[in-house]
C-alpha positions as CSV (number, residue, x, y, z in Angstrom):
1,M,-18.5,28.0,-35.3
2,S,-20.5,25.2,-33.5
3,A,-23.3,22.4,-34.9
4,T,-26.6,22.8,-34.5
5,V,-28.6,21.0,-32.4
6,S,-32.0,20.6,-30.3
7,M,-32.4,19.2,-26.8
8,S,-34.6,17.2,-25.3
9,A,-35.5,17.9,-21.1
10,S,-34.2,14.6,-20.3
11,M,-30.5,13.9,-21.6
12,P,-29.4,10.0,-21.4
13,M,-26.8,9.6,-17.9
14,L,-23.4,8.6,-19.7
15,A,-20.7,7.4,-18.0
16,R,-16.8,7.1,-18.1
17,G,-14.5,5.1,-19.5
18,R,-15.9,1.7,-21.4
19,H,-18.2,-0.8,-20.8
20,R,-18.5,-4.1,-21.9
21,N,-22.3,-4.1,-22.2
22,P,-25.4,-1.1,-21.7
23,R,-26.0,-2.5,-18.4
24,R,-22.7,-1.4,-16.9
25,G,-22.9,1.8,-18.5
26,A,-22.5,4.1,-21.6
27,C,-20.0,6.3,-23.1
28,F,-20.5,9.7,-25.6
29,M,-19.6,7.3,-28.3
30,E,-20.8,3.6,-27.2
31,L,-24.1,5.4,-27.2
32,A,-22.8,6.9,-30.8
33,S,-22.2,3.4,-31.8
34,F,-25.8,1.6,-30.5
35,L,-27.7,4.7,-32.8
36,A,-25.5,4.1,-35.5
37,G,-26.9,0.1,-35.5
38,E,-22.9,-0.9,-35.1
39,A,-21.6,-3.5,-32.7
40,W,-21.3,-1.9,-28.9
41,S,-18.1,-0.3,-29.1
42,D,-16.1,2.7,-27.7
43,A,-14.4,3.5,-31.1
44,P,-17.3,2.7,-33.8
45,A,-16.5,2.3,-37.4
46,C,-19.4,5.5,-38.4
47,T,-16.6,8.0,-36.5
48,D,-13.6,8.5,-37.4
49,E,-10.8,7.5,-35.0
50,S,-9.5,11.1,-34.5
51,L,-12.9,12.5,-33.8
52,A,-13.8,9.8,-31.7
53,H,-10.4,10.1,-29.4
54,L,-11.4,13.3,-28.6
55,A,-14.8,12.1,-27.6
56,R,-13.6,10.0,-25.4
57,L,-11.1,12.2,-23.7
58,V,-14.0,15.0,-23.3
59,N,-16.4,12.3,-21.5
60,D,-14.0,11.1,-19.4
61,L,-12.9,14.1,-18.1
62,T,-16.3,16.1,-18.1
63,S,-17.8,16.1,-14.4
64,D,-20.6,14.0,-13.7
65,A,-23.0,16.5,-13.2
66,A,-22.1,17.9,-16.5
67,R,-21.4,14.6,-18.6
68,P,-25.3,14.5,-19.8
69,R,-25.2,17.7,-21.9
70,L,-22.8,16.1,-24.0
71,A,-25.2,13.5,-25.2
72,A,-26.9,16.7,-28.0
73,L,-23.9,15.9,-29.2
74,I,-23.5,12.2,-30.0
75,P,-26.2,12.2,-33.1
76,G,-23.3,14.9,-34.6
77,V,-20.6,12.7,-34.9
78,I,-22.4,9.8,-37.0
79,G,-21.3,9.5,-40.0
80,L,-18.0,11.2,-40.2
81,R,-15.4,9.2,-41.2
82,D,-13.1,9.0,-43.9
83,L,-12.3,12.9,-43.1
84,G,-8.2,12.7,-45.0
85,R,-5.2,12.5,-43.2
86,G,-5.0,15.9,-42.1
87,L,-8.2,16.0,-39.9
88,E,-6.0,14.6,-36.8
89,D,-3.7,17.1,-37.1
90,E,-6.3,19.6,-37.3
91,I,-7.5,18.5,-34.0
92,A,-4.9,18.6,-32.2
93,L,-4.5,22.1,-33.5
94,I,-8.3,23.0,-32.4
95,A,-7.5,21.6,-29.1
96,A,-4.5,22.8,-28.2
97,V,-5.3,26.4,-29.4
98,H,-8.4,26.2,-27.0
99,A,-6.4,25.1,-24.2
100,L,-3.5,27.4,-24.3
101,P,-5.1,30.2,-22.2
102,V,-6.1,27.9,-19.8
103,A,-3.6,25.2,-19.0
104,S,-1.0,25.0,-16.7
105,E,2.3,26.6,-17.6
106,S,4.1,23.0,-18.3
107,R,1.1,22.2,-20.4
108,Q,1.1,25.5,-22.5
109,R,4.6,24.8,-23.0
110,A,4.5,21.5,-24.2
111,L,1.2,22.8,-26.5
112,A,3.5,25.4,-28.0
113,V,5.9,22.9,-28.9
114,G,3.0,20.7,-30.2
115,I,1.8,23.7,-32.3
116,G,4.3,24.8,-33.7
117,R,5.9,21.7,-34.6
118,T,3.0,20.9,-36.7
119,V,2.5,24.0,-38.3
120,G,6.2,23.7,-39.4
121,E,7.4,26.5,-37.2
122,F,10.7,24.0,-36.6
123,G,11.1,20.8,-37.6
124,R,11.2,18.4,-40.5
125,Y,7.7,17.2,-40.1
126,T,5.1,18.0,-42.7
127,T,1.3,18.5,-41.8
128,P,-1.3,17.0,-43.9
129,A,-4.1,19.5,-42.1
130,Q,-5.8,22.5,-44.1
131,P,-3.6,25.3,-44.9
132,A,-6.4,27.6,-43.2
133,V,-6.6,25.5,-39.9
134,V,-2.5,25.6,-39.8
135,G,-2.3,29.4,-40.5
136,W,-5.1,29.8,-37.5
137,A,-3.0,27.8,-35.3
138,R,0.2,29.9,-36.6
139,A,-1.4,32.9,-35.7
140,K,-2.7,32.1,-32.1
141,L,0.8,30.3,-31.4
142,A,2.0,34.2,-32.5
143,E,-0.2,36.0,-30.0
144,Y,1.8,33.9,-27.0
145,A,5.3,35.1,-27.7
146,A,7.3,34.5,-25.0
147,L,5.7,30.7,-25.2
148,R,6.3,30.6,-28.8
149,S,10.1,31.6,-28.3
150,W,10.5,29.0,-25.5
151,A,9.1,26.5,-27.8
152,T,11.5,27.6,-30.7
153,T,14.4,27.2,-28.4
154,F,13.6,23.9,-26.8
155,A,13.3,22.1,-30.4
156,R,16.3,23.8,-31.5
157,R,17.7,22.1,-28.1
158,I,16.8,18.2,-28.6
159,A,16.4,18.5,-32.7
160,R,15.6,15.0,-34.3
161,P,15.5,15.8,-37.4
162,D,14.8,11.8,-38.1
163,V,11.4,11.6,-36.6
164,R,8.5,12.8,-38.6
165,D,5.4,11.0,-37.6
166,S,2.6,13.2,-36.4
167,S,2.2,14.2,-32.4
168,A,-1.1,14.9,-33.0
169,I,-2.9,12.0,-30.3
170,A,-0.5,13.2,-27.8
171,I,-0.9,16.7,-28.0
172,T,-4.7,16.2,-28.3
173,E,-4.5,14.9,-24.7
174,I,-2.7,17.2,-23.3
175,A,-5.0,20.2,-24.7
176,V,-8.4,18.2,-23.0
177,R,-6.3,17.4,-19.7
178,G,-5.3,20.6,-19.9
179,I,-8.4,22.3,-20.0
180,A,-10.1,19.7,-17.4
181,E,-7.5,20.7,-14.9
182,A,-7.3,24.8,-15.5
183,C,-7.5,26.3,-12.5
184,V,-11.0,27.9,-14.2
185,P,-14.8,28.2,-13.0
186,D,-16.0,26.8,-16.2
187,P,-13.9,23.4,-17.6
188,D,-17.0,21.4,-17.9
189,E,-18.3,24.4,-21.1
190,R,-15.2,24.6,-22.4
191,L,-14.9,20.8,-23.0
192,H,-18.2,21.4,-24.1
193,R,-17.1,24.1,-26.4
194,L,-14.5,22.4,-27.5
195,L,-16.1,19.1,-28.5
196,E,-18.9,21.3,-30.0
197,E,-16.7,23.1,-32.2
198,V,-14.7,20.0,-33.3
199,I,-17.6,18.5,-34.6
200,A,-18.8,21.2,-36.8
201,H,-15.4,21.3,-38.4
202,S,-15.5,17.9,-39.2
203,R,-19.2,18.1,-40.6
204,A,-17.5,21.0,-42.3
205,R,-15.0,18.8,-43.9
206,A,-17.5,16.7,-44.7
207,G,-19.8,18.7,-46.7
208,L,-22.7,18.7,-44.0
209,A,-21.9,22.2,-42.5
210,A,-25.4,23.8,-43.7
211,R,-27.2,20.6,-42.7
212,E,-28.7,20.8,-39.2
213,V,-27.9,17.8,-36.5
214,P,-30.8,15.6,-35.6
215,A,-31.7,16.1,-32.3
216,L,-31.4,12.8,-29.5
217,E,-34.7,11.9,-28.6
218,P,-35.7,9.8,-25.9
219,H,-37.2,7.1,-27.7
220,Q,-33.4,6.5,-29.1
221,W,-31.8,5.8,-25.7
222,R,-34.3,5.2,-22.8
223,P,-34.4,1.4,-23.5
224,L,-31.1,1.1,-22.9
225,V,-29.8,4.2,-20.3
226,R,-31.4,5.5,-17.6
227,T,-32.5,9.5,-17.3
228,S,-29.9,11.7,-15.8
């Protein structure tokens, strides 16, 4: 499922990393803060931090040539906040499932451990994620029988029953980097699809699934950011 957006012929030139002010460039979330009427920031209050974290990763790991295309997704993240404790784990699971088919073996193994622990295959962590997302991720992991078996054995060998915190931040970072650095011809497109799907999921969580995302119009950003 993806958010419905319309895209102008030209898009703003997004840049990697944080910027002290617009004259030094703008990343995905910094432009979101401007469009939302907030103080300049790559972590604005208008967007849930777990979603903003993913957006920053995708922005920074997308190639310079492909990054402007991400701008059409910016209006879709504005106003997505206070979506519940489970969103962070849900985003991590979605990202991990996207990365599993293409990530390097070492990252696949890390992601399998992360998914397995989050969905309760092993360990004592109890996720607040929606059961539908947990079930979907568990089923996807089951498609990789060898990875699942390795992850189960590994987790049992290094079991730490006292650790009950979420691994979502680490899982998300491993997943996004796994896609960006995968030996595939289309990493940028895969990163775009991941962010698009997570935005759509977040909008559905907020009860906005049926509402069309407003287009990003040139007059909104041209005084601030140069054209791609």
